[in-house]
C-alpha positions as CSV (number, residue, x, y, z in Angstrom):
1,M,158.8,66.5,77.3
2,F,157.9,62.8,77.1
3,R,156.7,61.7,73.7
4,V,153.7,59.4,73.3
5,A,152.7,57.5,70.1
6,I,149.0,57.2,69.4
7,I,148.7,54.1,67.2
8,L,146.1,54.4,64.5
9,F,144.6,51.5,62.6
10,P,142.0,51.7,59.9
11,G,138.8,52.2,61.8
12,T,140.3,54.0,64.9
13,N,138.0,56.9,65.8
14,C,139.0,58.1,69.3
15,E,142.4,59.5,68.5
16,N,141.6,63.2,68.9
17,E,140.1,62.8,72.3
18,T,143.1,60.7,73.3
19,R,145.6,63.3,72.0
20,R,143.7,66.1,73.7
21,S,143.9,64.4,77.1
22,L,147.6,63.4,76.7
23,V,148.5,67.0,75.8
24,N,146.4,68.4,78.7
25,A,148.4,66.1,80.9
26,G,151.6,67.6,79.8
27,L,152.7,65.0,77.3
28,E,153.7,65.3,73.6
29,A,151.4,63.1,71.5
30,D,151.9,62.1,67.9
31,F,149.7,60.1,65.6
32,V,151.4,57.0,64.1
33,R,149.5,55.0,61.5
34,W,149.6,51.2,61.3
35,N,151.7,51.5,58.1
36,E,154.3,53.9,59.6
37,V,156.4,51.5,61.6
38,A,159.5,53.2,60.5
39,K,158.3,56.4,62.3
40,L,158.5,54.6,65.6
41,A,162.3,54.3,65.2
42,G,162.5,57.9,66.3
43,G,161.9,56.8,69.8
44,Y,158.8,57.2,71.9
45,D,158.5,57.0,75.7
46,A,155.0,55.4,75.7
47,Y,152.3,54.1,73.4
48,V,148.5,54.4,73.4
49,L,146.1,52.3,71.3
50,P,142.8,54.3,71.3
51,G,139.3,53.2,70.8
52,G,137.3,52.7,67.6
53,F,136.7,49.7,65.4
54,A,140.1,48.6,64.0
55,Y,139.6,46.9,60.6
56,E,135.8,47.2,61.2
57,D,136.1,44.5,63.9
58,R,136.3,42.0,61.1
59,G,136.7,38.5,62.4
60,R,136.2,39.7,65.9
61,A,137.1,42.9,67.7
62,G,140.8,43.5,67.9
63,I,142.1,40.4,66.3
64,I,143.4,41.8,62.9
65,A,145.1,44.7,64.6
66,A,146.6,42.3,67.1
67,L,148.3,40.5,64.2
68,D,149.4,43.7,62.4
69,P,153.2,44.0,61.9
70,I,153.3,47.2,64.0
71,M,152.3,45.2,67.1
72,E,155.7,43.5,67.0
73,H,157.3,46.8,67.7
74,I,154.7,47.4,70.5
75,K,155.5,44.0,72.1
76,Q,159.2,44.8,72.0
77,A,158.6,48.2,73.6
78,A,156.5,46.6,76.3
79,A,159.2,44.0,77.0
80,Q,161.6,46.9,77.5
81,G,159.3,48.4,80.2
82,K,157.8,51.2,78.1
83,P,154.2,52.0,79.0
84,V,151.6,50.6,76.6
85,I,147.9,51.6,77.1
86,G,144.9,50.1,75.3
87,I,141.6,51.9,75.6
88,C,138.4,50.0,74.5
89,N,139.3,48.7,71.0
90,G,142.9,49.1,72.1
91,C,142.1,47.0,75.1
92,Q,140.6,44.3,72.9
93,V,143.9,44.4,70.8
94,L,146.1,44.0,73.9
95,V,144.0,41.0,75.2
96,E,144.2,39.3,71.7
97,T,148.0,39.8,71.7
98,G,148.4,38.3,75.1
99,L,150.1,41.4,76.4
100,I,147.2,41.4,78.9
101,P,147.4,39.8,81.3
102,G,151.0,39.0,80.5
103,L,151.6,35.2,80.7
104,A,154.9,33.8,79.5
105,N,155.4,34.3,75.8
106,N,152.3,36.5,75.7
107,A,150.1,33.4,75.6
108,L,146.4,34.1,74.9
109,A,144.6,34.0,78.3
110,G,141.1,35.3,77.8
111,A,138.6,37.1,75.7
112,V,136.6,40.3,75.4
113,A,133.3,38.9,74.5
114,I,129.9,40.2,73.3
115,N,128.2,42.4,76.0
116,T,125.4,41.1,78.2
117,R,123.3,43.3,80.3
118,V,122.6,41.3,83.4
119,K,120.0,42.3,86.0
120,G,118.6,40.1,88.7
121,G,120.4,37.1,87.3
122,Q,118.7,37.5,83.9
123,I,120.2,38.7,80.6
124,I,118.0,41.6,79.5
125,G,120.1,42.7,76.5
126,T,123.2,42.0,74.5
127,G,125.4,43.8,72.0
128,F,126.4,47.4,71.6
129,Y,125.9,49.7,74.5
130,H,126.7,53.4,75.1
131,D,126.4,55.2,78.5
132,T,128.2,57.1,81.2
133,V,129.7,54.9,83.9
134,N,132.1,55.0,86.8
135,I,135.2,52.9,87.5
136,Q,137.1,52.5,90.7
137,N,140.8,51.9,91.2
138,V,140.8,48.6,93.2
139,A,144.6,48.2,93.2
140,P,147.2,49.9,95.5
141,Q,148.4,53.4,94.4
142,G,151.4,53.1,92.1
143,R,150.5,49.6,90.8
144,S,150.4,50.6,87.1
145,C,151.4,53.4,84.7
146,V,147.9,54.9,84.9
147,T,147.5,54.7,88.7
148,T,151.0,56.0,89.7
149,N,149.5,58.6,92.1
150,L,145.9,57.5,92.0
151,A,144.7,56.5,95.5
152,A,143.1,53.1,96.0
153,G,139.3,53.5,95.9
154,A,139.4,56.6,93.7
155,V,136.4,56.8,91.4
156,I,136.7,58.0,87.8
157,P,133.8,58.9,85.5
158,A,134.0,57.6,82.0
159,T,131.8,56.6,79.0
160,V,131.4,53.1,77.4
161,A,130.6,52.5,73.8
162,N,131.3,49.0,72.6
163,G,129.6,45.8,71.5
164,E,132.4,43.5,72.9
165,G,133.4,44.7,76.3
166,R,132.8,41.7,78.5
167,F,136.0,40.2,80.0
168,L,136.1,36.4,80.0
169,F,139.0,34.9,81.9
170,P,139.4,31.6,83.7
171,P,138.5,32.0,87.4
172,A,141.8,30.4,88.4
173,L,143.7,33.1,86.4
174,L,141.5,35.9,87.8
175,A,142.3,34.7,91.3
176,E,146.0,34.9,90.5
177,L,145.6,38.4,88.9
178,E,143.7,39.6,92.0
179,Q,146.5,38.2,94.3
180,H,149.0,40.3,92.4
181,N,146.8,43.4,92.1
182,Q,146.7,43.2,88.3
183,I,142.9,43.9,88.3
184,L,143.0,47.7,88.3
185,F,139.5,48.9,87.7
186,K,136.0,47.7,88.5
187,Y,132.7,49.3,87.6
188,C,131.0,51.1,90.4
189,T,128.4,53.8,91.3
190,S,129.3,57.4,91.6
191,A,129.6,56.8,95.3
192,G,132.1,54.0,94.8
193,E,129.8,51.0,95.4
194,I,131.0,48.1,93.2
195,I,127.9,46.3,91.8
196,N,128.4,43.6,89.2
197,E,125.0,44.1,87.7
198,F,123.5,46.3,85.0
199,P,123.5,49.3,84.8
200,T,126.5,49.7,87.1
201,T,128.4,47.0,85.2
202,P,127.3,47.7,81.6
203,N,128.6,44.6,79.9
204,G,128.4,41.6,82.1
205,A,132.2,41.4,82.7
206,M,133.4,38.8,85.1
207,W,133.8,40.2,88.6
208,G,132.7,43.6,87.2
209,I,136.2,44.1,85.9
210,A,136.9,47.2,83.7
211,G,140.6,47.0,83.3
212,F,143.9,45.1,84.0
213,C,147.6,45.6,84.0
214,N,150.5,43.2,83.2
215,P,152.8,42.0,86.0
216,A,155.2,44.9,85.5
217,G,152.4,47.4,85.5
218,N,153.6,49.1,82.3
219,V,150.9,47.6,80.1
220,V,147.4,48.6,80.9
221,A,144.1,47.8,79.2
222,Y,140.7,49.2,80.1
223,M,137.3,49.3,78.3
224,P,135.8,52.6,79.3
225,H,136.7,56.0,77.8
226,P,137.6,58.6,80.4
227,E,139.2,60.6,77.6
228,R,135.8,61.1,75.9
229,L,134.7,63.3,78.8
230,E,136.1,66.9,78.7
231,R,139.1,67.0,81.0
232,G,138.4,63.3,81.8
233,G,141.3,61.4,80.4
234,E,143.8,63.5,82.3
235,S,142.9,61.7,85.5
236,L,144.8,58.7,84.1
237,F,147.3,60.3,81.8
238,T,148.8,62.6,84.5
239,N,149.7,59.4,86.2
240,L,151.3,58.2,83.1
241,R,153.5,61.3,83.1
242,A,154.3,60.7,86.7
243,W,155.3,57.1,85.9
244,L,157.6,58.3,83.2
245,E,159.2,60.8,85.5
246,Q,159.8,58.3,88.2
247,T,158.6,54.7,87.9
248,P,157.6,53.2,91.2
249,P,159.3,49.9,92.0
250,Q,157.4,46.7,91.3
251,E,158.0,43.3,92.8
252,P,159.0,41.0,89.8
253,Y,157.1,37.8,89.4
254,Q,155.8,35.6,86.6
255,L,152.2,34.4,86.4
256,T,151.9,30.6,86.8
257,Y,148.6,30.0,85.1
258,Q,148.9,27.8,82.0
259,P,146.1,27.9,79.4
260,P,144.6,24.5,78.6
261,Q,145.4,22.9,75.2
262,T,142.6,23.5,72.8
263,E,141.0,20.3,71.4
264,I,139.5,20.5,67.9
265,A,136.9,17.8,67.5
266,P,135.2,16.8,64.2
267,Y,131.8,18.4,63.7
268,Q,128.8,16.1,63.8
269,S,125.2,17.2,63.2
270,G,122.4,15.9,65.4
271,N,119.7,13.3,64.5
272,N,116.9,15.9,64.6
273,S,118.8,18.7,62.9
274,F,120.0,19.9,59.5
275,Q,122.6,22.5,58.5
276,M,122.2,25.5,56.2
277,L,125.3,27.4,55.0
278,V,124.8,31.0,53.8
279,D,127.4,33.0,51.9
280,L,127.5,36.4,50.2
281,I,126.9,36.9,46.5
282,I,128.9,40.1,46.8
283,T,132.6,40.3,48.0
284,D,133.0,39.2,51.6
285,N,135.3,41.9,53.0
286,A,135.7,40.1,56.4
287,A,137.0,36.9,54.7
288,K,139.3,39.0,52.4
289,T,140.7,40.8,55.4
290,I,141.4,37.5,57.2
291,E,143.1,36.2,54.0
292,L,145.3,39.3,53.6
293,A,146.3,39.1,57.3
294,L,147.3,35.5,56.9
295,N,149.1,36.2,53.6
296,Q,151.1,38.9,55.5
297,K,152.0,36.3,58.0
298,G,153.4,34.1,55.3
299,Y,150.5,31.7,54.7
300,A,149.7,30.9,51.1
301,V,146.0,30.4,51.6
302,S,142.7,31.8,50.3
303,V,139.9,32.3,52.8
304,S,136.1,32.2,52.4
305,R,133.5,32.0,55.0
306,K,129.8,31.0,55.3
307,T,127.3,31.6,58.1
308,H,126.4,28.2,59.5
309,Y,123.0,27.4,60.9
310,E,122.2,24.1,62.6
311,V,118.4,23.9,62.8
312,W,117.1,21.6,65.5
313,H,113.5,20.4,65.1
314,D,111.0,18.1,66.7
315,D,109.7,14.8,65.3
316,T,106.9,16.4,63.4
317,V,109.3,17.5,60.7
318,T,109.6,14.7,58.1
319,D,110.5,16.9,55.1
320,N,113.6,19.1,55.7
321,S,113.2,20.7,52.2
322,S,109.8,22.1,53.1
323,L,111.0,23.6,56.4
324,I,114.1,25.0,54.6
325,T,111.9,26.8,52.1
326,T,109.8,28.3,54.9
327,L,113.0,29.4,56.7
328,V,114.4,31.1,53.6
329,D,111.1,32.8,52.9
330,S,111.0,34.2,56.5
331,G,114.1,36.3,55.8
332,E,115.5,35.5,59.3
333,L,118.4,33.4,58.1
334,L,119.5,35.2,54.9
335,N,118.8,38.1,52.6
336,T,118.3,36.5,49.2
337,S,119.1,39.8,47.5
338,K,122.7,39.4,48.5
339,E,123.1,35.9,49.9
340,R,122.6,32.4,48.9
341,Y,122.5,29.1,50.8
342,T,123.5,25.5,50.5
343,T,123.1,22.5,52.8
344,Q,126.5,21.0,52.0
345,A,130.0,22.0,53.1
346,A,132.8,22.6,50.6
347,T,134.2,19.5,48.9
348,N,137.4,21.0,47.4
349,P,140.1,18.5,48.4
350,H,142.5,21.3,49.1
351,T,140.1,23.0,51.5
352,V,140.2,22.6,55.2
353,S,137.0,23.9,57.0
354,F,136.4,24.9,60.6
355,L,133.1,25.6,62.3
356,V,133.4,28.4,64.9
357,R,130.6,29.3,67.3
358,Y,130.3,31.6,70.3
359,A,130.0,29.5,73.4
360,E,127.0,31.7,74.3
361,D,125.1,31.8,71.1
362,F,122.7,34.8,71.7
363,E,122.0,35.3,67.9
364,G,120.9,31.7,67.3
365,K,118.6,31.8,70.4
366,T,117.1,35.1,69.2
367,I,116.5,33.8,65.7
368,A,114.8,30.7,67.0
369,E,112.6,32.7,69.3
370,T,111.5,34.9,66.4
371,L,110.7,31.9,64.2
372,Q,108.6,30.4,67.0
373,T,106.7,33.5,68.1
374,R,106.4,35.6,65.0
375,F,106.2,32.9,62.3
376,G,104.6,30.2,64.5
377,L,107.3,27.6,63.6
378,T,107.0,25.7,66.9
379,S,108.6,22.7,65.2
380,V,111.9,24.6,65.3
381,K,113.3,23.8,68.8
382,H,116.5,25.9,68.6
383,I,119.2,27.1,66.2
384,D,122.9,27.1,66.6
385,K,124.6,29.9,64.7
386,G,128.3,29.9,63.7
387,I,130.8,30.7,61.0
388,V,132.4,28.1,58.7
389,W,135.9,29.3,57.7
390,E,137.2,27.6,54.5
391,L,140.9,27.6,54.1
392,T,142.1,26.6,50.6
393,F,145.8,25.8,50.1
394,T,147.9,25.2,47.0
395,E,150.0,22.7,49.0
396,P,149.3,19.3,47.4
397,D,150.3,17.2,50.5
398,L,147.4,16.5,52.8
399,T,149.6,16.2,55.9
400,K,151.3,19.5,55.2
401,R,147.9,21.2,54.5
402,M,146.6,20.0,57.9
403,Q,149.7,21.3,59.6
404,L,149.3,24.7,57.9
405,A,145.7,24.7,59.0
406,T,146.7,23.9,62.6
407,N,149.3,26.7,62.5
408,I,146.7,29.1,61.4
409,L,144.4,28.1,64.2
410,N,147.2,28.7,66.7
411,T,147.3,32.4,65.6
412,H,143.8,32.6,67.0
413,I,142.7,34.6,64.0
414,L,139.7,32.3,63.4
415,F,138.6,31.8,67.0
416,N,139.2,32.6,70.6
417,P,139.0,29.5,72.7
418,F,137.9,31.5,75.8
419,S,134.7,32.7,74.2
420,Q,134.2,30.4,71.2
421,T,134.2,26.7,70.2
422,C,135.8,25.3,67.1
423,H,135.2,22.0,65.2
424,I,136.8,20.7,62.0
425,I,134.4,19.8,59.2
426,V,135.4,16.4,57.7
């Protein structure tokens, strides 16, 4: 019997449904925790990264797990042609590792961004969403390890339950993926009609895409959860078993798309704006997790973070301090029971700071609208919300500190250039 390793990270919560579906499909399934890398030496035929919230989605969904040491074994297994399947949170991990879509050297090629519920061309909601959906196999039968015997056009019921499920990939890359049938699943109605609009597409994903494979077809990532429905996951895992029994031939090729080089410009505030930086009085677990992940990668760095607000106002505001007091009292920007604020960035000479924002800043827009409508602060025009990551090094040489900071940025642990922007604070 073929053996499948179900990889568990702290925060994984769909392992039992995944195991049930694998066993029902005639496969042997074992749980392997993130800190049991040695257990994988026993040899597994396939690997599944189930859903959940690995490391509580600290930083952003999937990024800490993507940099976990166990993923080096998974990458090697994928390179050897062994099936690797990522479901929901596992899908986010595979995108952050670059295993999906499978560019040369597993280069990062896209993002799984915050959900948007789009209807009639308007965003009617964002963030976490849970419902029952349908997905359609839009690739030829046999294209991937979960569609080995699945006919093109087949419709599969599933559930969705995530806050970051919206695929963002460059259109030029998507066109190449479509050319090679690497786009496996799209959201559809129960009758098989593909509609890239809420509620059929629950998260605003580009082209209504629900899942991809890599060029070889052995690495698959999809956001919905067929395995959460009783006897649901078998519709894909029986195809995994068939793939292991006899892998269909695939035409070898390499994707040609090359991600653009990311430019990190200095942050400059506007003439009619001021910044507020908010940090926790209590321990910041997200910053600590990022720090530990970087330490594990060999970086001697301490990490702290602050929520960054750039408040834009009209010409009627002549006294920033008065408006700041009003904003603090509103409770919309911080909770003074556990947070504090400053208007100045860190001045430690050994600290390098980066401001990261989502390219689509839904939170900042919502806060500004609340201040305008509920508190009558019409002088506030809009608010840009972001995170300031402060990296403090023991390295005394400035040039070397900057190189270390650049290397950390290149891990993408602080930001994903396909869904976020980044500026250095000088």
